C-alpha positions as CSV (number, residue, x, y, z in Angstrom):
1,M,8.2,-12.8,-11.0
2,I,7.4,-9.8,-13.1
3,E,11.0,-9.3,-14.1
4,R,11.5,-13.0,-14.9
5,V,8.4,-12.9,-17.2
6,E,9.8,-9.7,-18.8
7,Q,13.2,-11.3,-19.4
8,R,11.9,-14.6,-20.6
9,F,8.8,-13.8,-22.6
10,E,9.2,-10.0,-23.2
11,L,5.8,-9.4,-21.5
12,S,5.0,-6.7,-19.0
13,P,1.7,-6.1,-17.4
14,E,-0.3,-2.9,-17.6
15,R,-1.8,-3.4,-14.2
16,L,-1.3,-5.6,-11.1
17,I,-4.1,-6.8,-9.0
18,G,-3.3,-7.9,-5.4
19,D,-4.3,-7.7,-1.8
20,M,-2.8,-5.3,0.9
21,A,0.4,-7.2,1.1
22,Y,1.3,-5.5,-2.3
23,G,0.3,-2.1,-1.0
24,A,3.5,-1.4,0.8
25,A,5.1,1.9,0.0
26,D,8.4,0.6,-1.5
27,F,6.5,-2.0,-3.7
28,L,4.1,0.6,-4.9
29,G,7.1,2.9,-5.7
30,W,8.7,0.1,-7.7
31,M,5.5,-0.6,-9.7
32,V,4.6,3.0,-10.5
33,N,8.0,4.7,-10.9
34,E,10.2,1.9,-12.3
35,K,7.8,-0.4,-14.2
36,A,4.9,1.9,-15.0
37,I,2.4,-0.7,-13.8
38,E,-1.0,0.4,-12.6
39,P,-1.4,-0.7,-9.0
40,H,-4.9,-2.2,-8.5
41,V,-4.1,-2.9,-4.8
42,P,-5.2,-1.3,-1.5
43,V,-2.6,1.0,0.0
44,W,-1.1,-0.2,3.3
45,D,-1.8,3.0,5.3
46,K,-1.1,3.4,9.0
47,T,-1.5,7.2,9.0
48,Q,-5.2,7.2,9.9
49,R,-5.9,7.8,13.6
50,N,-8.7,6.1,15.5
51,D,-8.9,8.7,18.3
52,D,-10.3,12.2,17.8
53,T,-7.0,13.7,16.6
54,L,-6.3,14.9,13.1
55,S,-4.9,12.3,10.6
56,S,-2.2,13.1,8.1
57,S,-4.7,13.0,5.2
58,E,-6.2,16.3,6.8
59,F,-3.0,18.1,6.0
60,E,-2.5,19.6,2.5
61,W,0.6,18.7,0.7
62,D,2.3,21.4,-1.4
63,E,4.7,19.8,-3.9
64,Q,6.4,23.1,-5.0
65,A,7.1,24.3,-1.5
66,N,7.9,20.8,-0.3
67,E,5.8,21.2,2.8
68,Y,2.5,20.3,4.4
69,R,-0.1,22.9,5.5
70,C,-2.2,22.2,8.5
71,P,-6.0,23.0,8.6
72,Q,-5.1,26.4,10.2
73,G,-2.6,27.2,7.3
74,Q,0.6,26.7,9.2
75,P,3.6,25.0,7.4
76,L,5.1,21.7,8.3
77,R,8.7,21.5,6.9
78,S,11.5,19.0,6.8
79,E,14.0,21.8,7.6
80,W,13.4,25.2,9.0
81,R,17.0,26.6,8.4
82,A,19.7,26.2,5.8
83,F,22.6,23.9,6.7
84,R,26.1,24.4,5.4
85,R,26.2,20.8,4.4
86,P,22.9,19.8,2.7
87,R,21.0,17.0,4.5
88,T,18.7,14.4,3.0
89,H,16.5,14.2,6.2
90,L,15.8,10.5,5.2
91,T,15.1,8.2,8.0
92,Q,15.8,4.4,8.1
93,A,12.2,3.8,7.2
94,N,12.6,5.7,3.9
95,T,10.5,8.7,5.2
96,V,11.1,12.4,5.6
97,I,9.8,14.0,8.8
98,Y,7.9,17.3,8.4
99,R,7.5,19.3,11.6
100,A,5.5,22.4,12.5
101,S,7.1,25.1,14.6
102,Q,6.5,24.9,18.4
103,A,5.5,28.6,18.5
104,A,2.7,28.1,15.9
105,C,1.4,24.9,17.5
106,G,1.6,26.4,21.0
107,K,-1.0,29.1,20.2
108,C,-3.1,27.1,17.8
109,P,-6.8,26.7,18.7
110,M,-6.8,23.2,17.3
111,K,-3.8,21.9,19.3
112,A,-6.0,19.6,21.5
113,R,-7.2,17.9,18.3
114,C,-3.8,18.0,16.4
115,C,-1.0,17.2,18.9
116,P,-2.3,17.0,22.4
117,N,0.7,15.1,23.8
118,T,3.6,16.7,22.0
119,P,4.8,20.3,21.7
120,S,4.3,20.4,17.9
121,R,2.9,18.2,15.1
122,K,5.0,16.0,12.9
123,I,4.2,13.9,9.8
124,A,6.3,11.2,8.3
125,R,6.1,11.2,4.5
126,S,7.3,8.2,2.6
127,V,9.7,8.8,-0.3
128,H,7.2,6.7,-2.3
129,E,4.1,8.9,-1.3
130,S,3.5,10.0,-4.9
131,A,3.1,6.3,-5.9
132,R,0.8,5.7,-2.9
133,D,-1.3,8.7,-4.2
134,V,-1.5,7.0,-7.6
135,A,-2.8,3.8,-6.0
136,R,-5.3,5.8,-3.9
137,D,-6.6,7.6,-7.0
138,I,-7.0,4.3,-8.8
139,A,-8.9,2.8,-5.9
140,K,-11.6,5.4,-6.5
141,T,-12.3,4.1,-10.1
142,D,-14.7,1.6,-11.6
143,A,-11.7,-0.2,-13.1
144,Y,-10.4,-0.9,-9.6
145,Q,-13.8,-2.3,-8.5
146,Q,-13.8,-4.6,-11.5
147,S,-10.3,-5.7,-10.7
148,A,-11.3,-6.5,-7.1
149,R,-14.2,-8.6,-8.3
150,T,-11.9,-10.5,-10.7
151,A,-9.3,-11.1,-8.1
152,E,-11.9,-12.4,-5.7
153,G,-13.3,-14.9,-8.3
154,R,-9.8,-16.2,-9.1
155,N,-8.6,-16.6,-5.6
156,A,-11.6,-18.7,-4.5
157,V,-11.0,-22.2,-6.0
158,R,-13.5,-25.0,-5.8
159,A,-12.0,-28.2,-4.3
160,P,-12.3,-31.3,-6.3
161,Q,-15.5,-33.4,-6.0
162,T,-13.6,-36.2,-4.3
163,D,-14.2,-34.4,-1.0
164,P,-17.4,-32.5,-1.1
165,E,-17.1,-31.3,2.5
166,A,-14.0,-29.3,1.6
167,G,-16.0,-26.5,0.2
168,R,-14.3,-23.4,-1.2
169,L,-10.6,-22.8,-0.5
170,R,-8.8,-19.5,-0.7
171,L,-5.5,-20.3,-2.4
172,R,-2.8,-17.6,-2.2
173,G,0.9,-17.6,-2.3
174,L,3.2,-20.6,-2.0
175,S,1.0,-22.3,0.5
176,G,-2.0,-22.0,-1.8
177,L,0.1,-23.3,-4.6
178,E,1.1,-26.3,-2.5
179,M,-2.5,-26.9,-1.6
180,S,-3.5,-26.8,-5.2
181,F,-0.9,-29.5,-6.1
182,Y,-2.0,-31.5,-3.1
183,W,-5.6,-31.6,-4.5
184,Q,-4.5,-32.5,-8.0
185,R,-2.4,-35.4,-6.6
186,L,-5.2,-36.6,-4.4
187,R,-7.6,-36.5,-7.4
188,R,-5.1,-38.5,-9.5
189,T,-4.7,-41.0,-6.8
190,C,-8.4,-41.5,-6.3
191,D,-8.9,-41.8,-10.1
192,E,-6.2,-44.4,-10.3
193,W,-7.6,-46.4,-7.3
194,R,-11.1,-46.4,-8.8
195,S,-10.0,-47.5,-12.2
196,G,-7.5,-50.1,-10.8
């Protein structure tokens, strides 16, 4: 839709407000890297852990070295040796796997909290992680909070007064659009019936 509006009207948005469905890594990468649109959307993040083990966010990313550092200072790398033929290390899910060495994890005092069921810790980093970081940073701003309030007000649409028990409807996506047209048709039909 954004590309169609750009082509037809030569308009491009500065920011996009949406729910978590727009917070997928590939879509965030497209918004930030290709279209330069500020993503005012929550990041779809499955890296946080509910048990007592360390989450990926507790590991420090070093862009220059292309590695993570664990809380004990040990590196997690995508490759530990040089290959004759360079490899991308890209998975089918568009992630790169960073692994710690088994020797470092084996003698680490935090192993029980870091990787209790595996010999060493690994982290899958999305190729769009920099765009996800941009969205996370925007989510901490006052502008993001204002966007969230604006979106909530626009998504809640009052049903026509022909059916007072309908209350408030949340109209999103194609089904919401169909529902909106349904209410408009119903209102027109009721108006015609009353006047005729």
